[in-house]
C-alpha positions as CSV (number, residue, x, y, z in Angstrom):
1,M,187.2,-24.0,322.7
2,R,189.5,-27.0,321.7
3,I,192.7,-27.8,323.1
4,L,194.5,-28.1,320.2
5,K,198.2,-29.0,322.1
6,E,199.3,-28.6,325.8
7,Y,202.7,-28.7,327.5
8,D,202.9,-29.6,330.8
9,Y,206.5,-29.8,331.7
10,K,206.1,-31.2,335.3
11,N,208.9,-29.4,336.6
12,Y,206.7,-27.6,339.4
13,D,205.3,-27.6,342.7
14,P,201.3,-28.5,342.2
15,N,200.5,-27.8,346.1
16,G,202.9,-24.0,345.5
17,T,201.3,-20.7,343.8
18,V,199.5,-20.4,340.6
19,G,199.9,-17.8,338.3
20,S,198.6,-17.7,334.6
21,R,198.7,-15.1,331.6
22,P,195.4,-16.0,329.7
23,S,196.2,-14.4,326.3
24,V,194.5,-14.2,322.2
25,R,196.5,-15.1,319.1
26,G,195.5,-13.9,315.5
27,I,195.5,-16.0,312.4
28,I,195.9,-13.9,309.2
29,I,195.9,-15.7,306.3
30,R,196.1,-13.9,302.9
31,D,197.2,-15.3,299.7
32,G,198.8,-18.5,301.7
33,K,200.2,-16.6,303.7
34,L,200.2,-15.2,307.6
35,A,200.3,-11.9,308.8
36,V,203.1,-12.3,311.5
37,V,205.3,-10.0,313.8
38,H,208.7,-9.3,313.5
39,S,211.0,-8.7,315.5
40,K,213.9,-6.9,313.8
41,K,215.9,-6.6,316.7
42,Y,215.9,-10.2,317.8
43,D,215.0,-11.4,314.1
44,Y,212.2,-14.1,314.5
45,Y,208.5,-13.9,313.5
46,S,205.2,-14.6,315.8
47,F,201.4,-14.7,315.2
48,P,200.4,-11.7,316.5
49,G,198.6,-11.3,319.9
50,G,198.8,-11.0,324.0
51,G,197.4,-10.8,327.1
52,I,193.6,-10.0,328.4
53,D,193.6,-7.2,329.6
54,A,190.7,-7.1,332.7
55,G,187.3,-6.5,331.5
56,E,188.1,-7.4,327.8
57,S,186.7,-9.8,326.0
58,M,189.1,-12.1,324.4
59,E,187.4,-10.9,321.3
60,E,188.3,-6.7,322.0
61,T,192.1,-7.8,323.2
62,L,192.4,-9.8,319.7
63,V,190.8,-6.4,317.6
64,R,193.1,-4.2,319.9
65,E,196.8,-6.4,320.1
66,I,196.3,-6.8,316.5
67,R,195.8,-3.2,315.4
68,E,198.3,-2.5,318.0
69,E,200.8,-4.6,316.8
70,T,200.7,-4.9,313.4
71,G,198.3,-1.6,311.9
72,L,196.2,-4.0,310.5
73,T,191.7,-3.7,311.7
74,V,190.2,-6.7,312.2
75,L,186.8,-7.7,311.2
76,P,185.0,-8.2,314.2
77,E,182.4,-9.9,312.5
78,S,185.5,-12.6,310.6
79,I,186.4,-13.9,314.7
80,R,185.9,-17.7,314.4
81,E,187.5,-19.8,317.4
82,Y,189.9,-21.7,316.0
83,G,192.3,-23.2,319.2
84,L,193.6,-23.1,322.6
85,V,197.3,-24.0,323.4
86,V,198.0,-24.7,327.4
87,R,201.4,-23.9,328.4
88,K,202.1,-25.7,332.1
89,E,206.2,-24.8,334.3
90,K,207.6,-23.7,337.1
91,G,207.0,-19.9,337.1
92,A,209.9,-17.3,337.5
93,I,207.6,-15.8,340.5
94,D,204.6,-18.4,340.9
95,D,205.5,-22.6,341.5
96,L,203.1,-23.5,338.7
97,F,202.8,-21.0,335.6
98,I,199.9,-21.6,332.8
99,Q,200.2,-19.8,329.8
100,E,196.6,-20.1,328.1
101,N,197.1,-19.3,324.1
102,Y,193.1,-18.3,322.5
103,Y,193.8,-18.1,318.9
104,F,191.4,-17.1,316.6
105,L,191.4,-16.9,312.5
106,C,189.7,-13.6,311.7
107,D,190.3,-11.2,308.3
108,V,191.3,-7.8,308.0
109,S,190.8,-4.9,306.2
110,D,192.9,-4.1,303.0
111,Q,194.1,-0.5,304.7
112,V,197.4,-0.7,307.7
113,T,197.1,2.0,310.0
114,R,200.4,3.0,312.1
115,Q,201.5,0.7,314.7
116,E,200.8,1.8,318.5
117,L,203.9,-0.4,320.4
118,G,204.5,-0.1,323.8
119,G,207.6,-1.7,325.9
120,Y,209.2,-4.8,324.6
121,E,207.3,-3.8,321.6
122,I,209.3,-0.6,320.3
123,E,212.4,-1.7,321.6
124,E,212.1,-5.3,319.9
125,D,210.9,-3.0,317.1
126,Y,208.1,-4.8,315.9
127,E,207.1,-4.7,312.1
128,L,204.4,-6.4,310.3
129,C,205.5,-9.4,308.0
130,W,203.7,-11.1,305.3
131,M,205.3,-14.8,305.4
132,D,205.1,-17.9,303.8
133,P,204.3,-20.6,306.2
134,D,207.2,-23.0,305.6
135,E,209.2,-19.8,305.7
136,M,208.5,-18.1,309.1
137,I,209.5,-21.9,310.7
138,R,212.8,-21.8,308.8
139,A,213.3,-18.6,310.1
140,N,212.6,-19.2,313.8
141,A,215.0,-22.2,313.6
142,E,218.5,-20.6,311.6
143,N,218.4,-17.1,312.5
144,D,220.5,-15.3,315.0
145,H,217.7,-14.3,318.5
146,G,221.1,-12.6,319.9
147,K,220.2,-12.8,323.9
148,Y,217.7,-14.5,323.4
149,S,219.0,-17.6,321.3
150,K,218.9,-19.6,324.0
151,E,215.8,-18.8,326.0
152,E,213.2,-21.3,326.8
153,W,210.4,-19.0,325.9
154,L,211.6,-18.3,322.9
155,K,212.9,-22.3,322.0
156,H,208.3,-22.8,323.1
157,L,207.4,-20.1,321.2
158,F,208.8,-21.4,317.7
159,M,207.3,-25.3,318.8
160,R,203.9,-23.4,319.4
161,D,203.7,-21.6,316.3
162,E,205.9,-25.1,314.2
163,M,202.7,-26.6,316.2
164,L,199.8,-24.9,314.9
165,I,201.0,-23.9,311.2
166,G,201.1,-27.8,311.1
167,K,197.6,-28.5,312.1
168,L,196.4,-25.2,309.9
169,K,198.0,-27.5,307.2
170,E,196.5,-30.5,308.1
171,E,192.9,-29.3,308.2
172,H,193.7,-27.3,304.7
173,L,193.6,-23.5,306.1
174,I,196.9,-23.0,304.8
175,V,199.3,-25.3,301.5
């Protein structure tokens, strides 16, 4: 899969312990809008997806995570690789933490089912939203995110999503 962007903060011991968290994210475009997850508690928007479980393929994870977070059903035959975003930085547990976000374009059925949220997703009160890409970037930049407002991981998520939206525009996948 092509690398869209690599963020390497070089704030870690390269000879120390290494942890990683590979995940998948879905890019679902319909009528110029993106299917995104909205955290009602902290008022931010992000692409749906999550961590790959042991023994699970990336495609299986994509289908599961999108169903759980949004209630949307991915059409498996529509899944297409888009690109990879990598982040390397000092970890909370390991000296070096590597986060790999694999992005896939996909289509979904018209039917929306019940979400199957867990853990922090319930606490944050995730909901499915169809957002104009520019509105998503503006809302993430301007909204009050409560206790998360100064969190580096959230700032990185916004930067990553803005870069991704720019790439989608550049490649004429969205306007």
